[in-house]
Backbone as ProteinMPNN parsed JSONL, in Angstrom:
{"seq_chain_A": "XXXXXXXXXXXXXXXXXXXXXXXXXXXXXXXXXXXXXXXXXXXXXXXXXXXXXXXXXXXXXXXXXXXXXXXXXXXXXXXXXXXXXXX", "coords_chain_A": {"N_chain_A": [[30.873, 36.137, 18.047], [31.122, 37.58, 21.179], [29.74, 37.038, 24.221], [28.99, 39.057, 27.018], [28.907, 39.242, 30.555], [26.461, 40.432, 31.536], [24.847, 39.877, 29.297], [24.686, 37.136, 29.4], [23.458, 36.723, 31.781], [20.939, 37.774, 31.226], [20.065, 36.007, 29.417], [19.463, 33.768, 31.002], [17.361, 34.81, 32.465], [15.483, 35.405, 30.421], [15.107, 32.629, 29.525], [13.997, 31.53, 31.727], [11.583, 33.066, 32.086], [10.389, 32.331, 29.67], [9.942, 29.658, 30.056], [7.963, 29.748, 32.179], [6.033, 31.072, 30.696], [5.477, 29.042, 28.814], [4.291, 27.09, 30.431], [1.702, 28.024, 30.852], [0.404, 27.42, 28.528], [-1.292, 28.893, 26.839], [-0.55, 30.224, 24.578], [1.67, 29.43, 21.732], [5.103, 28.968, 21.551], [7.123, 29.995, 18.988], [10.188, 29.311, 17.457], [12.446, 30.597, 15.45], [15.149, 29.796, 13.472], [18.073, 30.986, 11.958], [20.912, 30.963, 9.776], [24.126, 32.064, 10.872], [23.412, 30.337, 13.964], [24.485, 30.249, 16.988], [26.325, 29.209, 20.043], [25.267, 30.607, 23.081], [22.727, 31.359, 22.301], [21.808, 29.172, 21.022], [21.902, 27.308, 23.106], [20.038, 28.209, 24.895], [17.218, 30.024, 24.6], [16.819, 29.536, 21.758], [16.373, 26.777, 21.159], [14.13, 26.13, 22.735], [11.598, 26.359, 21.689], [8.124, 25.588, 21.131], [7.534, 25.0, 18.57], [9.984, 24.707, 16.138], [11.479, 26.357, 13.576], [13.715, 26.19, 10.885], [16.172, 27.621, 8.837], [16.994, 26.184, 5.691], [19.902, 24.057, 5.506], [21.184, 25.54, 7.405], [23.727, 26.743, 9.774], [23.84, 25.68, 12.756], [24.829, 25.496, 15.909], [26.195, 24.712, 19.083], [28.872, 24.695, 19.885], [31.737, 25.306, 17.989], [33.264, 23.676, 15.127], [36.129, 23.225, 15.393], [36.455, 23.499, 18.219], [34.926, 21.356, 19.17], [36.379, 19.191, 17.946], [38.933, 19.455, 19.083], [38.181, 18.98, 21.839], [36.974, 16.473, 21.883], [38.894, 15.039, 20.526], [38.59, 13.982, 17.964], [37.684, 13.796, 14.47], [35.286, 15.958, 13.037], [32.846, 15.264, 10.878], [32.221, 16.742, 7.592], [29.52, 18.972, 7.15], [28.096, 17.979, 9.311], [27.194, 19.821, 11.266], [25.07, 21.058, 10.2], [21.626, 22.043, 10.048], [19.968, 19.968, 9.398], [20.893, 17.706, 10.579], [20.118, 18.083, 13.106], [17.423, 17.757, 13.67]], "CA_chain_A": [[30.51, 37.127, 18.871], [31.492, 37.296, 22.579], [28.805, 37.524, 25.156], [29.426, 39.567, 28.213], [28.202, 38.742, 31.729], [25.095, 40.907, 31.499], [24.102, 39.153, 28.296], [24.498, 35.749, 29.821], [22.456, 36.769, 32.947], [19.688, 38.108, 30.59], [19.664, 34.752, 28.819], [18.829, 32.96, 31.977], [16.081, 35.365, 32.799], [14.555, 35.069, 29.314], [14.73, 31.266, 29.467], [13.068, 31.241, 32.91], [10.312, 33.645, 31.736], [9.865, 31.562, 28.554], [9.531, 28.309, 30.75], [6.68, 30.131, 32.807], [5.134, 31.28, 29.546], [5.019, 27.783, 28.168], [3.47, 26.381, 31.354], [0.31, 28.412, 30.718], [-0.231, 26.829, 27.239], [-2.306, 29.761, 26.109], [0.018, 30.467, 23.236], [2.766, 28.576, 21.614], [6.354, 29.666, 21.201], [7.752, 29.516, 17.677], [11.529, 29.689, 17.435], [12.907, 30.636, 13.932], [16.609, 29.856, 13.47], [18.716, 31.286, 10.75], [22.41, 30.726, 9.87], [24.424, 31.143, 11.953], [22.829, 30.366, 15.313], [25.594, 29.542, 17.739], [26.603, 29.58, 21.517], [24.204, 30.778, 24.133], [21.332, 31.487, 21.777], [21.355, 27.754, 20.754], [21.745, 26.547, 24.258], [19.021, 28.701, 25.699], [15.888, 30.223, 23.944], [16.679, 29.045, 20.389], [15.909, 25.407, 21.147], [13.027, 25.857, 23.641], [10.355, 26.59, 21.073], [7.217, 24.481, 20.868], [7.752, 24.678, 17.128], [11.164, 25.248, 15.709], [11.68, 26.412, 12.106], [15.083, 26.558, 10.659], [16.578, 27.832, 7.495], [17.701, 25.052, 5.078], [21.348, 24.071, 5.519], [21.706, 26.587, 8.403], [24.703, 26.354, 10.654], [23.21, 25.807, 14.079], [25.699, 24.704, 16.832], [26.523, 25.214, 20.412], [30.3, 24.899, 19.82], [32.293, 25.251, 16.667], [33.932, 22.471, 14.659], [37.395, 23.226, 15.978], [36.313, 23.238, 19.708], [34.486, 19.866, 19.272], [37.488, 18.319, 17.507], [39.864, 19.51, 20.189], [37.644, 18.408, 23.034], [36.772, 14.977, 21.69], [40.083, 14.391, 19.894], [38.054, 13.279, 16.845], [37.286, 14.621, 13.337], [33.901, 16.19, 12.804], [32.491, 15.153, 9.436], [31.646, 17.92, 6.943], [28.001, 18.967, 7.216], [27.441, 17.518, 10.561], [26.615, 20.822, 12.003], [23.967, 21.648, 9.392], [20.413, 21.895, 10.719], [19.326, 18.679, 8.931], [21.319, 16.711, 11.534], [19.552, 18.276, 14.469], [16.048, 17.416, 13.88]], "C_chain_A": [[30.736, 36.679, 20.344], [30.473, 37.866, 23.395], [29.408, 38.067, 26.412], [28.557, 39.006, 29.374], [26.781, 39.185, 31.874], [24.305, 40.148, 30.461], [23.766, 37.735, 28.67], [23.487, 35.662, 31.018], [21.107, 37.08, 32.272], [19.179, 36.82, 29.956], [18.888, 33.819, 29.737], [17.441, 33.553, 32.382], [15.03, 35.19, 31.733], [14.077, 33.597, 29.307], [13.769, 30.898, 30.706], [11.636, 31.743, 32.618], [9.598, 32.819, 30.656], [9.237, 30.231, 29.204], [8.094, 28.666, 31.414], [5.666, 30.392, 31.725], [4.536, 30.043, 29.014], [4.23, 26.917, 29.125], [2.018, 26.788, 31.232], [-0.38, 27.804, 29.475], [-1.247, 27.603, 26.561], [-1.854, 29.978, 24.67], [1.164, 29.503, 23.059], [3.935, 29.468, 21.176], [7.074, 29.158, 20.055], [9.142, 30.1, 17.692], [11.946, 29.531, 15.892], [14.447, 30.854, 14.036], [17.128, 30.028, 12.049], [20.243, 31.061, 10.915], [23.157, 31.937, 9.997], [23.644, 31.383, 13.305], [23.781, 29.557, 16.175], [25.582, 29.949, 19.329], [25.323, 29.572, 22.398], [22.896, 30.79, 23.501], [20.891, 29.926, 21.482], [21.09, 27.08, 22.063], [20.49, 26.977, 25.182], [17.663, 28.848, 24.862], [15.763, 29.693, 22.526], [16.09, 27.67, 20.312], [14.696, 25.057, 22.147], [11.655, 26.071, 22.887], [9.428, 25.274, 21.04], [7.246, 23.97, 19.442], [9.056, 25.445, 16.782], [11.37, 25.174, 14.258], [13.024, 26.853, 11.819], [15.322, 26.733, 9.16], [17.225, 26.687, 6.916], [19.223, 25.193, 5.148], [22.016, 25.171, 6.492], [22.699, 25.994, 9.268], [24.238, 26.69, 12.035], [23.97, 24.974, 15.102], [25.749, 25.417, 18.214], [28.055, 25.657, 20.382], [30.617, 24.705, 18.383], [33.018, 23.932, 16.323], [35.277, 22.211, 15.384], [37.421, 22.878, 17.494], [35.889, 21.795, 19.879], [35.632, 18.878, 18.94], [38.523, 18.341, 18.635], [39.394, 18.844, 21.568], [37.513, 16.954, 22.96], [37.948, 14.256, 21.098], [39.632, 13.567, 18.723], [37.698, 14.238, 15.803], [35.846, 14.704, 13.22], [33.663, 16.166, 11.323], [31.972, 16.493, 8.889], [30.123, 17.785, 6.885], [27.308, 18.453, 8.363], [26.795, 18.644, 11.344], [25.563, 21.629, 11.152], [22.595, 21.228, 10.125], [19.719, 20.558, 10.469], [19.756, 17.551, 9.897], [20.672, 16.908, 12.95], [18.2, 17.744, 14.711], [15.614, 16.23, 12.941]], "O_chain_A": [[30.547, 35.507, 20.672], [30.27, 39.079, 23.346], [30.389, 37.466, 26.851], [27.551, 38.347, 29.114], [25.942, 38.392, 32.301], [23.156, 39.795, 30.73], [22.716, 37.201, 28.311], [22.789, 34.665, 31.203], [20.115, 36.599, 32.82], [17.974, 36.569, 29.96], [17.884, 33.2, 29.382], [16.486, 32.809, 32.604], [13.872, 34.882, 32.015], [12.895, 33.307, 29.125], [12.886, 30.047, 30.607], [10.645, 31.046, 32.834], [8.383, 32.626, 30.705], [8.127, 29.823, 28.864], [7.14, 27.92, 31.196], [4.521, 29.955, 31.845], [3.332, 29.934, 28.78], [3.52, 26.032, 28.646], [1.148, 25.957, 31.49], [-1.605, 27.705, 29.418], [-2.018, 27.063, 25.768], [-2.629, 29.927, 23.716], [1.606, 28.844, 24.0], [3.78, 30.518, 20.553], [7.597, 28.044, 20.07], [9.282, 31.301, 17.923], [11.788, 28.494, 15.248], [14.953, 31.847, 14.558], [16.716, 29.355, 11.104], [20.767, 30.983, 12.026], [22.863, 32.873, 9.253], [23.304, 32.51, 13.663], [23.851, 28.331, 16.08], [24.91, 30.885, 19.761], [24.498, 28.658, 22.4], [21.953, 30.267, 24.094], [19.743, 29.539, 21.702], [20.124, 26.323, 22.157], [20.018, 26.239, 26.047], [17.074, 27.834, 24.487], [14.638, 29.412, 22.111], [15.312, 27.429, 19.388], [14.333, 23.897, 22.341], [10.62, 25.939, 23.541], [9.881, 24.134, 20.943], [7.038, 22.797, 19.13], [9.208, 26.629, 17.081], [11.437, 24.079, 13.698], [13.497, 27.812, 12.429], [14.717, 26.045, 8.337], [18.064, 26.135, 7.628], [19.776, 26.263, 4.895], [23.167, 25.586, 6.36], [22.598, 24.797, 9.538], [24.24, 27.852, 12.441], [23.739, 23.766, 15.139], [25.368, 26.576, 18.377], [28.432, 26.761, 20.775], [29.892, 24.042, 17.641], [33.337, 23.165, 17.231], [35.514, 21.124, 15.909], [38.253, 22.106, 17.97], [36.479, 21.081, 20.691], [35.796, 17.857, 19.608], [38.937, 17.274, 19.087], [40.19, 18.245, 22.292], [37.901, 16.244, 23.887], [38.024, 13.029, 21.141], [40.225, 12.518, 18.473], [37.421, 15.397, 16.111], [35.164, 13.681, 13.284], [34.229, 16.974, 10.588], [31.364, 17.278, 9.618], [29.544, 16.73, 6.629], [26.08, 18.464, 8.435], [25.846, 18.359, 12.074], [25.27, 22.785, 11.458], [22.516, 20.158, 10.728], [18.947, 20.099, 11.311], [19.053, 16.548, 10.015], [20.695, 16.028, 13.811], [17.859, 17.327, 15.817], [14.461, 15.799, 12.983]]}, "name": "protein", "num_of_chains": 1, "seq": "XXXXXXXXXXXXXXXXXXXXXXXXXXXXXXXXXXXXXXXXXXXXXXXXXXXXXXXXXXXXXXXXXXXXXXXXXXXXXXXXXXXXXXX"}
């Protein structure tokens, strides 16, 4: 999925509002991640939960395997981007 400018601007607003919400500590923010969770959703409100619940073996990444390999010039092992490696 390709996010547009408006979507990206909304993500910052949501993240900022969520930060204010968490400062009050009246409620908790539960983030439920399913496969796939990628890109901006991972970088913003997906990982901000007080409690994060994820589907077993879910594919949860900021960048895909190919992008990581091209950026780092290293091979990414199979299964590295499964949720079990995040937490």
